[in-house]
N, C-alpha and C positions, 0 to 999 in steps of 0.2 A: 460592543455586544452584538456582533453580526450573527451569532447563532443563539440568541436569546430564546429560551423555551423550546429549543430543538434537542433531539437526542441523537447520539452517534455511536456506532460500533467501529472500532479500529482494530483490525487484526495485525499481529506483529507489533502490538502497542507497547510492549515491555522494553523496547530498546530502539536506538537509532532514529530513523524517520518517524516510526510509529509513536515513539515516546514523545518526540517534539510535537507531533500533531495532536496527541492527546492533551498535552499541557496547553497548547494554543487554543484548541477547541473549547476546553473548559474555561479558559480566560475570556473567551468570546461568548460564554453563556450556555454552552451545551452541557448536558449530562452525558457522560462518556462511559461506554463499556469497553474495557481494555482486554482484548483477547490475545493470549500468548501461550505458546507451548510451555514456557517457563512460568509457572504460577507465581514464584517468588518475585520475578521481574514485574509481572503485571500488578501484584499487590503493592510493590514499591511505588509504581507510578500512580496507582489509585490513592495511596496515602499522600503523595505529593499534591495531588489535586485537592483532596479533602482538607489538607493543612492550609491551603490557600483559599479555602471557602467554597470550593466547587463540589460537584456531585460526580461520583464515579464508583464503579465496582470492577473487579478483575474476574475473569473466568479462564480457566485452563482449557485451551482449545488448540488442537492440531487440525489445521484447515484441510489437510488431506483426508481427514476422517469425516464423512458426511454426517454421521450421527452427532458428532461433537459440534459441528457447525450448526446443525438444526437446534441443538440444546442451547448454544450461544444466542441464537436469534430469539428463541422462545423465552429465554431468561430476560433478555433486554425488553421484549414486548411486555412480559408480565410485570417487570419492574416499573416501566414508564408508560405503558399503554400505547406506545407508538414508536416507530423508528424512522427518523427523518434522513439520516445519513449513514451510509455503509462505506467504509474505506477498506478495500481489499488490499492490504499492504504487505501481508506476510509473504515471504519468499526468500530465495537464496540462489547462489550461483555455484557452479563447479567448472573446473578447467577441463579441456580436452577437445580434440577433433571428434568427428563422428567415429573414426576408426578407434580412437583411444577410449571413448565412452562406453561403458558397459551397459547392457540393457537394464540392469538393476538400477544403476545410477540415473540413467535417462528417465526411467519410470518414476523413481522417487522424486526427482526434480519436477517433472510434469505434474505429479500428484499434488505437490504443494503450490507451484507457481501458476498452474492452469486450472486443475481440478478445484483448488481452493477458491478461486474466483467464481467458477461455475457453481459450486455448492453454496457459497455465500449469496450470490445473486438469486439462485433458484429458491432459497429459503426466504429471502427478504422481499422480493418483488411482489408476491401476493399481498403482503402486509402493506407495503407502500401504495399499491393500487387501491386497496380498500380504503385507505385513509386520505386518498386524493393526491398522492405524489410523493416524491423524495429525490434524493441525489445519491448516486453511486459513483464512487471514485476508485478506479483501479490503478495500481502502481505498475506501470510498464517500465520503459527505459529508453534512452537514446538508442539502445541496441534493438529496439523494435523496428527501426528504419535504417540502421547502419550495421555493418558486420563488425565483429571483434575477433581477432585471431584467437584460436584455441579456446573458444567458449561456445561451441556449436549448440549444445543443449540449452544453455541459458538464452542465447539469442533467439532460438526457436520458440522458447516458452514466452518471451516477452513480445515477440511478433504475434503469437497466438492471443495474448491478452489484449493487444491493441485491436486486432481484428474482431475479437469477441465483443469488445466495447462498442464498436461501430454497429455490429449486428443487433445487440441489445438496445442501442439507442433507437434504431428503426422499429423494433418490435414493440417498444413500450412508451413511445412518445405520446400516444393518445391516452395513456394513463398518467401523464404528467410526471413521469419518472425520467430524470436526466441521467445519462450514463456517459462519463468522460474518463480519461486516464491521464496520468502524469508521466511524461517522458523524462525521467531523471537522468542526470549525468552521474559521474562517479562522486560519491558522497562519503564524507567521514562517517564511519560506523564501526561497531564492534566487529563486523565481518572483515573490514579492511584492516582493523587493528590486528586481528589474528593473522591475516595474510602477511602483514609487515613483520610480525613477530616470527613467523615461520620462514621468511625469505632469507636466503644466504646474503642478499644485498638489499636491505630495506630502502636505503636512499635511492638506489637505482630504480627500484620498483615504484616508489612514490613519484619520482621524476617522470617516469613513463606514464603513469596514470594522470599526473597533473597536466602534462603537455597535450592531452586530448581535449582539454577545455581551453577556450580562447583566453580565459583569465589566468591560465597557468596555475591553477590551484584546484583542490577538491572542493566540492560543495559542502555546505553545512546543513545538517538535518533541518534546522529552523527555516532555511530557504525553501526547502521542498514542502515543509509544513505550511508555509504561507501560501504556496500555490494551491495546496489542497484546501485550505480555508476559502479561497476564492471560489473553487468549484463546489464547495459545500454550501456556501452562502447564497442568498437570493441575488447577489451582485452578478452571478453568472447565469441568470435565468434564461438567457438566449443561447446558452452553450449546451450542446449535446452531441455525442458521437465524435468528440474531438480529442486530440492529444495536446495537452499543454506541456511544452518542452521547457524544463528548468534544468538546463544541461551546460551552462556556462559557454554556450556557443558551439558545443561539440558538433551538432548536426548542421551547422552553417558551413563547415569546411567542404 
């Protein structure tokens, strides 16, 4: 029960890593707000938590929309009276070099992957400061420090998340707000399920993605959720401004 009596908001909590984190946080004692663009997915996860005896609610939230993010945070604070943990997990990737990427696609990806983190932190930091502290966890990527072919916009967005994490850690340390990020490797998720389904050669694509990790496999959402739990809990009380890489050794190459 490492999160006993704590409350948490997890964006992108309806599937993949966010889903795994929501279940784990609830098992460790947290009350969880599951924010997702797909309300049905969020409600499904909330029901899973409640069926297991935990506390949760879902809220339909597009993190690229600041008003919706503010409403998400206000609902969590009204429901529980405090917000101890914010996990900025919502995000996605697109293919393309800078030449191939349209301005519209670039702006849409940045609006979710970067602006969504900015909006969430901007809304929650004053609450955490007033209550005496909190923990913010941003989902970056191994791609925040290494390049990936044909993923220019995605790599840029995750680099921005890691840099913003360090800046916020400096700005809010005196308010006892810890800000860290996860440098995830390639993880099994609905996003990659779709890529495999759409690929003319799914086995070749999977082999390519697997070989980036030293373990020659994709990560599991539960493995990334466990890293998030460490950063959310008091066990990481001396950690701020850091990137915790859970990438199967990708960045060791």
